[in-house]
C-alpha positions as CSV (number, residue, x, y, z in Angstrom):
1,M,-8.4,-24.6,-8.3
2,N,-11.2,-23.6,-6.0
3,P,-13.3,-26.2,-4.2
4,I,-16.5,-24.2,-4.6
5,S,-18.4,-24.7,-7.8
6,P,-19.3,-21.8,-10.1
7,G,-23.0,-22.3,-9.4
8,A,-22.5,-22.1,-5.7
9,A,-20.3,-19.0,-6.1
10,S,-23.0,-17.2,-8.0
11,A,-25.5,-17.9,-5.3
12,V,-23.6,-15.7,-2.8
13,P,-25.5,-12.4,-2.3
14,L,-23.7,-9.4,-3.7
15,R,-24.5,-7.5,-0.5
16,Q,-22.5,-10.1,1.6
17,D,-19.4,-9.7,-0.5
18,A,-19.8,-5.9,-0.8
19,R,-20.0,-5.5,2.9
20,T,-16.8,-7.4,3.5
21,I,-15.0,-5.6,0.6
22,G,-16.2,-2.2,1.9
23,L,-15.1,-2.9,5.5
24,I,-11.7,-4.0,4.3
25,G,-11.5,-1.0,2.0
26,L,-12.2,1.3,5.0
27,A,-9.6,-0.4,7.1
28,H,-7.0,-0.3,4.4
29,G,-7.7,3.3,3.7
30,S,-7.1,4.1,7.4
31,S,-3.7,2.3,7.3
32,H,-2.6,4.4,4.3
33,F,-3.9,7.5,6.1
34,F,-1.5,6.8,8.9
35,H,1.4,6.4,6.5
36,M,0.9,10.2,6.2
37,L,0.3,11.1,9.8
38,L,3.5,13.2,9.9
39,P,4.7,14.0,6.3
40,P,2.0,16.6,5.6
41,L,3.0,18.4,8.9
42,F,6.7,18.6,7.9
43,P,6.6,22.4,7.3
44,W,5.1,23.0,10.8
45,L,7.6,20.6,12.4
46,I,10.5,22.5,10.6
47,G,9.1,25.8,11.8
48,E,8.7,24.7,15.5
49,F,11.7,22.4,15.9
50,G,14.1,23.4,13.0
51,F,14.4,19.8,11.7
52,S,16.2,19.1,8.3
53,Y,14.6,17.1,5.6
54,S,17.0,14.2,6.3
55,E,15.8,14.2,10.0
56,L,12.2,14.2,8.8
57,G,13.0,11.4,6.3
58,L,14.3,9.4,9.3
59,L,10.9,9.6,10.9
60,V,9.4,8.0,7.8
61,S,12.2,5.4,7.9
62,V,11.3,4.5,11.5
63,F,7.7,4.0,10.6
64,F,8.6,1.6,7.8
65,V,11.3,-0.3,9.7
66,V,8.8,-1.2,12.4
67,S,6.1,-1.8,9.8
68,G,8.3,-4.0,7.6
69,V,9.6,-6.2,10.4
70,G,6.2,-6.4,11.9
71,Q,4.5,-7.2,8.6
72,A,6.7,-10.2,7.9
73,L,6.1,-11.5,11.4
74,S,2.4,-10.7,11.5
75,G,1.7,-12.9,8.6
76,F,2.5,-15.9,10.8
77,L,0.3,-14.4,13.6
78,V,-2.6,-14.0,11.2
79,D,-2.3,-17.6,10.0
80,R,-2.3,-18.8,13.6
81,V,-4.9,-16.6,15.5
82,G,-7.0,-15.2,12.6
83,A,-7.1,-11.8,10.9
84,R,-9.9,-10.1,12.8
85,P,-8.2,-9.7,16.3
86,V,-5.0,-8.5,14.7
87,L,-7.0,-5.9,12.8
88,F,-8.5,-4.5,16.0
89,F,-5.0,-4.3,17.6
90,A,-3.7,-2.4,14.5
91,L,-6.4,0.3,14.7
92,T,-5.8,0.7,18.4
93,S,-2.1,1.3,17.7
94,F,-3.0,4.1,15.2
95,A,-5.1,5.8,17.8
96,A,-2.1,5.7,20.2
97,A,0.2,7.0,17.5
98,G,-2.0,10.1,17.0
99,L,-2.2,10.8,20.7
100,V,1.6,10.5,21.2
101,A,2.3,12.7,18.2
102,G,-0.1,15.3,19.4
103,T,1.6,15.5,22.7
104,A,5.2,15.2,21.6
105,Q,7.7,17.7,22.9
106,G,10.6,16.9,20.6
107,Y,12.2,14.5,18.2
108,T,12.0,11.6,20.6
109,G,8.2,11.9,21.0
110,L,7.8,12.0,17.2
111,L,10.0,8.9,16.8
112,L,7.8,7.1,19.3
113,A,4.7,8.2,17.4
114,A,6.2,7.0,14.1
115,A,7.0,3.6,15.7
116,L,3.5,3.2,17.0
117,A,2.0,4.0,13.6
118,G,4.4,1.5,12.0
119,L,3.3,-1.1,14.5
120,G,-0.3,-0.5,13.6
121,N,0.4,-0.6,9.8
122,A,2.4,-3.8,10.0
123,P,-0.5,-6.4,9.9
124,F,-2.7,-4.8,7.3
125,H,-1.8,-6.6,4.2
126,P,-1.8,-10.1,5.7
127,V,-5.0,-9.2,7.5
128,D,-6.7,-7.6,4.4
129,F,-5.8,-10.3,1.9
130,T,-6.5,-13.2,4.3
131,I,-10.1,-11.8,4.9
132,L,-10.7,-11.0,1.2
133,N,-9.4,-14.4,0.0
134,K,-11.5,-16.3,2.6
135,R,-14.7,-14.2,2.7
136,V,-15.2,-12.9,-0.8
137,S,-16.5,-15.2,-3.6
138,P,-14.0,-15.9,-6.4
139,Q,-15.8,-14.1,-9.2
140,R,-15.7,-10.9,-7.2
141,L,-12.2,-11.2,-5.8
142,G,-10.7,-9.1,-8.6
143,H,-13.0,-6.2,-7.7
144,G,-12.2,-6.8,-4.1
145,F,-8.5,-6.2,-4.9
146,S,-9.4,-3.2,-6.9
147,V,-11.4,-1.6,-4.0
148,H,-8.6,-2.5,-1.6
149,G,-6.1,-0.6,-3.7
150,I,-8.5,2.3,-4.4
151,S,-9.2,2.8,-0.7
152,G,-5.4,2.8,0.0
153,N,-4.9,5.6,-2.5
154,L,-7.9,7.5,-1.1
155,G,-6.3,7.2,2.4
156,W,-3.1,8.7,1.0
157,A,-5.0,11.4,-0.8
158,T,-7.1,12.3,2.2
159,A,-4.3,12.5,4.7
160,P,-2.5,15.7,3.4
161,V,-5.8,17.5,3.1
162,F,-7.0,16.4,6.5
163,M,-3.8,16.9,8.4
164,A,-2.6,20.1,6.8
165,G,-6.1,21.5,6.6
166,I,-6.7,21.1,10.4
167,A,-3.2,22.4,11.2
168,T,-3.9,25.5,9.0
169,A,-7.4,26.1,10.3
170,T,-6.5,25.7,14.0
171,G,-2.9,27.0,13.8
172,S,-1.8,23.8,15.6
173,W,-0.2,20.7,14.1
174,R,-0.9,19.0,17.4
175,A,-4.7,19.4,16.9
176,A,-4.3,17.6,13.6
177,C,-2.6,14.7,15.2
178,L,-5.2,14.4,17.9
179,C,-8.0,14.5,15.3
180,G,-6.1,11.7,13.5
181,A,-6.3,9.6,16.7
182,L,-10.1,10.2,16.9
183,L,-10.5,9.1,13.3
184,A,-8.7,5.8,14.1
185,L,-11.1,5.2,17.0
186,L,-14.1,5.8,14.8
187,V,-12.9,3.3,12.3
188,L,-12.2,0.8,15.0
189,A,-15.8,1.2,16.3
190,V,-17.1,0.5,12.8
191,M,-15.0,-2.7,12.5
192,V,-16.1,-4.0,15.9
193,W,-19.8,-3.3,15.1
194,N,-19.5,-5.2,11.8
195,R,-17.1,-7.9,13.2
196,A,-19.2,-10.8,11.8
197,A,-18.4,-9.8,8.2
198,L,-14.7,-9.9,9.1
199,D,-14.5,-13.3,10.6
200,D,-12.0,-15.2,8.4
201,R,-12.6,-18.4,10.4
202,Q,-16.0,-18.7,8.8
203,G,-14.7,-18.1,5.2
204,A,-15.9,-20.6,2.6
205,W,-13.7,-19.5,-0.3
206,A,-10.1,-20.1,0.9
207,H,-8.1,-22.3,-1.4
208,E,-6.8,-24.2,1.6
209,A,-10.4,-25.2,2.6
210,K,-10.4,-28.7,4.1
211,G,-10.8,-31.4,1.5
212,G,-10.6,-29.0,-1.5
213,A,-8.6,-29.7,-4.5
214,G,-6.4,-26.8,-3.7
215,A,-5.8,-27.9,-0.1
216,A,-2.5,-26.9,1.4
217,V,0.3,-29.5,1.5
218,D,1.5,-30.2,5.0
219,E,5.0,-28.7,5.1
220,H,7.3,-26.6,7.2
221,P,5.8,-23.1,7.9
222,M,9.0,-21.5,6.4
223,A,9.0,-23.6,3.3
224,F,7.5,-20.8,1.2
225,L,10.7,-18.8,1.7
226,K,12.4,-21.2,-0.7
227,L,10.2,-20.0,-3.6
228,P,11.9,-17.6,-6.0
229,S,8.5,-16.1,-6.8
230,V,8.1,-14.8,-3.2
231,W,11.4,-12.9,-3.3
232,L,10.8,-11.6,-6.8
233,C,7.4,-10.2,-5.6
234,F,9.3,-8.7,-2.6
235,S,11.7,-7.0,-5.0
236,F,8.9,-5.7,-7.1
237,F,7.3,-4.1,-4.1
238,F,10.6,-2.7,-3.0
239,W,11.4,-0.9,-6.2
240,S,7.9,0.4,-6.9
241,T,7.6,1.7,-3.4
242,C,10.8,3.7,-3.7
243,A,9.1,5.7,-6.4
244,L,6.0,6.1,-4.4
245,S,8.0,7.3,-1.3
246,A,9.7,10.0,-3.4
247,I,6.4,11.3,-4.7
248,Q,4.6,11.2,-1.4
249,S,7.2,12.9,0.7
250,F,9.2,15.1,-1.6
251,A,7.4,15.8,-4.9
252,S,5.7,18.9,-3.4
253,P,8.9,20.7,-2.3
254,A,10.7,19.6,-5.4
255,L,8.0,21.1,-7.7
256,Q,8.1,24.3,-5.6
257,S,11.9,24.6,-6.1
258,M,11.9,23.6,-9.8
259,Y,8.9,25.5,-11.0
260,G,8.5,28.4,-8.5
261,L,5.0,27.5,-7.5
262,P,3.6,28.2,-4.1
263,L,3.6,25.3,-1.6
264,S,-0.2,25.5,-1.3
265,V,-0.4,24.5,-5.0
266,T,2.4,21.9,-5.2
267,A,0.9,20.2,-2.1
268,L,-2.0,19.1,-4.3
269,V,0.3,16.8,-6.3
270,V,0.2,14.0,-3.8
271,T,-3.6,14.2,-3.6
272,G,-3.8,14.3,-7.4
273,Y,-1.4,11.4,-7.8
274,M,-3.4,9.3,-5.4
275,L,-6.8,10.2,-6.9
276,C,-5.5,9.4,-10.4
277,G,-4.2,6.1,-9.0
278,A,-7.6,5.3,-7.6
279,A,-9.2,6.0,-11.0
280,G,-6.7,3.7,-12.6
281,M,-7.5,1.0,-10.1
282,V,-11.2,1.0,-11.1
283,V,-10.3,0.1,-14.6
284,G,-7.5,-2.2,-13.4
285,G,-10.1,-4.3,-11.5
286,F,-11.7,-5.2,-14.8
287,L,-8.5,-6.0,-16.5
288,V,-7.6,-8.6,-14.0
289,G,-10.3,-11.0,-15.2
290,R,-9.6,-10.4,-18.9
291,V,-5.8,-10.7,-19.2
292,A,-3.8,-13.9,-18.8
293,R,-0.3,-12.5,-18.6
294,L,-0.8,-9.8,-15.9
295,E,2.9,-8.8,-15.9
296,K,2.3,-7.3,-19.4
297,V,-0.3,-5.0,-18.0
298,I,2.0,-4.1,-15.1
299,S,4.9,-3.4,-17.4
300,V,3.1,-1.1,-19.9
301,C,1.4,0.9,-17.1
302,L,4.5,1.4,-14.9
303,L,6.7,2.4,-17.8
304,A,4.2,4.9,-19.0
305,S,4.2,6.4,-15.5
306,A,8.0,6.5,-15.5
307,A,8.0,8.4,-18.8
308,L,5.7,11.1,-17.3
309,L,7.9,11.5,-14.2
310,V,11.0,11.9,-16.5
311,L,9.2,14.6,-18.4
312,V,8.5,16.5,-15.1
313,G,12.1,16.1,-14.0
314,T,13.4,17.8,-17.2
315,G,11.9,21.1,-16.0
316,W,10.6,21.8,-19.5
317,L,6.9,22.0,-18.6
318,P,5.0,25.1,-17.6
319,G,4.5,25.2,-13.8
320,M,0.9,24.0,-13.4
321,A,1.4,21.5,-16.3
322,A,4.2,19.9,-14.3
323,V,1.8,19.4,-11.3
324,V,-0.8,17.9,-13.6
325,V,1.6,15.6,-15.4
326,A,3.1,14.3,-12.1
327,A,-0.4,13.6,-10.8
328,L,-1.3,11.8,-14.0
329,A,1.6,9.4,-13.5
330,G,-0.6,7.9,-10.8
331,V,-3.0,6.5,-13.4
332,G,-0.4,4.0,-14.6
333,T,0.5,2.8,-11.1
334,G,-3.2,2.5,-10.3
335,L,-4.0,0.4,-13.4
336,A,-1.2,-2.0,-12.5
337,S,-2.2,-2.4,-8.8
338,P,-5.0,-5.0,-9.1
339,S,-3.0,-7.0,-11.6
340,R,-0.1,-6.9,-9.1
341,D,-2.2,-8.3,-6.2
342,M,-3.6,-11.1,-8.4
343,L,-0.2,-12.0,-9.7
344,I,1.0,-12.4,-6.1
345,K,-2.1,-14.6,-5.4
346,R,-1.2,-16.8,-8.4
347,A,2.4,-17.0,-7.3
348,A,1.6,-18.0,-3.6
349,P,1.4,-21.6,-2.5
350,P,-1.8,-22.8,-1.0
351,G,-2.1,-22.5,2.8
352,A,0.3,-19.7,3.3
353,T,-1.9,-16.6,2.6
354,G,-0.8,-14.5,5.6
355,R,2.8,-15.5,5.5
356,V,3.3,-14.8,1.8
357,Y,1.5,-11.5,1.8
358,G,3.3,-10.5,5.0
359,T,6.7,-11.3,3.5
360,V,6.0,-9.8,0.1
361,Y,4.5,-6.6,1.3
362,S,7.3,-6.0,3.7
363,G,9.2,-5.1,0.6
364,L,6.9,-2.1,0.5
365,D,8.0,-1.1,4.0
366,L,11.7,-1.5,3.1
367,G,11.2,0.6,0.1
368,F,9.7,3.4,2.1
369,C,12.3,3.0,4.8
370,L,15.4,3.3,2.5
371,A,14.0,5.7,-0.1
372,A,12.9,8.5,2.3
373,P,16.3,9.4,3.7
374,V,17.9,9.0,0.2
375,F,15.5,11.3,-1.6
376,G,15.5,13.7,1.4
377,A,19.3,13.9,1.1
378,L,18.9,14.7,-2.7
379,L,16.7,17.7,-1.8
380,D,19.1,18.8,1.0
381,R,21.9,18.8,-1.6
382,G,19.9,20.7,-4.2
383,M,19.5,17.7,-6.6
384,I,15.9,18.5,-7.2
385,S,15.2,16.8,-10.5
386,G,16.6,13.6,-8.9
387,I,13.3,13.1,-7.1
388,F,11.6,12.5,-10.5
389,Y,14.4,10.8,-12.3
390,G,15.0,8.5,-9.4
391,S,11.3,7.6,-9.2
392,A,11.3,6.7,-12.9
393,I,14.4,4.5,-12.6
394,T,12.9,2.5,-9.7
395,L,9.6,2.0,-11.5
396,A,11.6,0.5,-14.4
397,L,13.4,-1.8,-12.1
398,S,10.0,-3.0,-10.6
399,V,8.9,-3.9,-14.1
400,V,11.8,-6.3,-14.4
401,S,10.8,-8.0,-11.2
402,A,7.2,-8.3,-12.3
403,A,8.2,-9.8,-15.7
404,L,10.2,-12.5,-13.9
405,V,7.3,-13.3,-11.5
406,G,4.9,-13.6,-14.5
407,A,7.3,-15.9,-16.4
408,G,7.5,-18.1,-13.3
409,V,3.7,-18.3,-12.9
410,A,3.2,-19.1,-16.6
411,S,5.9,-21.8,-16.4
412,R,4.2,-23.4,-13.4
413,S,0.8,-23.3,-15.1
414,R,2.2,-25.1,-18.1
415,R,3.7,-27.8,-15.9
416,L,0.4,-28.3,-14.0
417,A,-1.5,-28.5,-17.3
418,T,1.0,-31.1,-18.6
419,A,0.7,-33.1,-15.4
420,V,-3.1,-33.1,-15.6
421,A,-3.1,-34.1,-19.2
């Protein structure tokens, strides 16, 4: 229950909420952009250094190992020192990653760049959701989650075009990395200039606000780890991210091998998938406020996406149709995204915003970390359709986790209603 009355909430200017939501959207988009600092450049890295897909998959794993461990820890840091300074540090780490990648002379340098990018990525979900939950008025929070997800997908969609486009235009993958570093510095400058709108210490909407009905209970900082809902949310992110990792890193070469399309065409599948996901998130932001059992929305949408990926994996479609269908699978994941974020909010105990989001979203990093080398090995062994079948299976497993989380939230709501009555 929020301590702020509906009348007070409606008095908050839209411009104030929109400014904070827009800034967090830009920051989140930059974090997703740097997920893709190196993957769009894989063909250039293979050409210059002769790496295998398994070795390139390991670079992705290093990114997400650092990000996953850092994300779980950064949640505690955000709760202690505030979200804004941690955000500034993260963007600085991205700039350093681009610089190191652009000057790398071999695999070691690229590993260091991946680690720095992972360090920068680590705090973003604890930072973003802490600021959104504290700075954005309750009636606009669902739209804030929607914009947050959309911006992430746009970051993913932009990165392949930006990185591969600059590498192609200049003939240098190093120039693309250095331009990525400049982009991070530009976003950092925007955040510093608008720092007042990101100050979570001044937030009035946090459910842990002093004296509020939803105030946090004084308990051990690690007590939230005992909650089954936290680990079910973690598993949901793990399985759904395994699917996303396969699409992002390997759908393009898989489509090239299965359907005989040029790489310049199949490379569009990642951008298409992310843009379709962003479109789905726009609609999903409205569903959040209209559906009581959010896990049902998540289940229908993700199973529909899984079915489309299975269809692509059969090899039955005409070439370009396969690219379009794989991209359309992003609509379902996009529709589910705002419901997912709100479901986590409902499952989280008061007073542990950063810690819960940090722990839960580290499942995303673990999924990327483990899936990349596994799906890369499938490609190396010629098991091309496994990219799409494996993605569908992991989406189905994520639906099971979401259903269990939703059942737990519904059960807790019934108990609270009975206690109040």
